N, C-alpha and C positions, 0 to 999 in steps of 0.2 A: 683715186675717186675709189668709194666704198662699194660699189656695184658695178658689174660687166655682165650684160645681157647679150643670149643668145638666142636667136629664134630660129627655131626649126620647124615648117610645116605645122602642126599643131600641138608643138610641146615648146614652151618659154623656159628656158633655165638661165636663174640670177646666181652668179657668184659673187659670193659678198665678202668682204675683206676689213679688216681693220676692229675696230669697237664698236657695237651697235650702242647707242646710247641716245639718252633725248635728242641730241642733236645731230647726229648721222642718221637716224630711223628718219626722220623727214624726209631728207633727200632721197635716201634709198627706197621711200614709199613712194615719192614721187616718180621715181625715174622706173619704178615696175608697174605701177598704173598705167603711164602713159604707154607702155610695152604691151599691157594687158588690151586697151582700148583699140592699139594699133592694129595687131596681130591675132585679137581673140582666139588664143592655146586653149586647147580644152585639158593641157597638163602644164602646172607653174612647178617646176623644181628649184627648189632655193636650196645652194651650195653653200654650207658653211664652212667648209675645209680652211677657208683663209681668216676666219673669225675668231679674234684672241680673247675678245670680252664682249660678254652681253648682259644687258638690265632687263627690267619689264618692259623696257620701248621696243627690245626686242622680240618678247611674245605678243607685243600688242601688233608689231609689223606682220608678224604671221598671220596671228588671228586676221586681222584686215583684209591681208591678200586670201585667204580662205574664203571669208565673206565674199569679196568681189568675184574669186572663181567660181562659186559655189551659186553664186546670180546668173552666171552664163551658161551654167551646167559642166564648169570643168570642175578640178581637185587641185589639191595642194601635196606635194612630197617635200620633205625636208631631209635634206641628204649632208653625211660628214661631220655629224657635231662632234665636238671634243667631248669630253668626258665631263669637266664643269658646265658647259653650256648643255647638254644633255639633262642634267642634275634639276636645272633650272625649269626646263621645258617639261620634265616628268613631274618636278612638284607644282607646277602650273596647270597641271592637266592638260597642255596641249596634245599628248598624244592620243587625246580621245576625239581631237575634231580634223587632226592632220596624220598624214601617214610618216611615220620618222622611220628613215631607212638608214640603218647604222650596224655594222655587223656587230658591236659592243651591245645594243640592245637586244640582238639575237641571243646572246650568251648569259643575258640575266644582268648585265652591269647598270 
């Protein structure tokens, strides 16, 4: 399964894995959305430590979850992205709408 979800109080952590492309993004999106509705978290953390590849479908995945969380007064944090995925996220401007928590970002990479 490309996503494992852990719900704790008002926080939902989605551990993503494998490749995020057109085919896998739909399943991931569905699983996260179901958990958002079920748990009504104020924070969604998307952990990319297990993601080996991401195309624009991954950007859409994050943006859509950001929209869902904003609608209910919540927010999204993206964590543990590889340098390659970090570059895609920064080029897309994703860092302007979600928090990207990564030690290499803080070092200016």
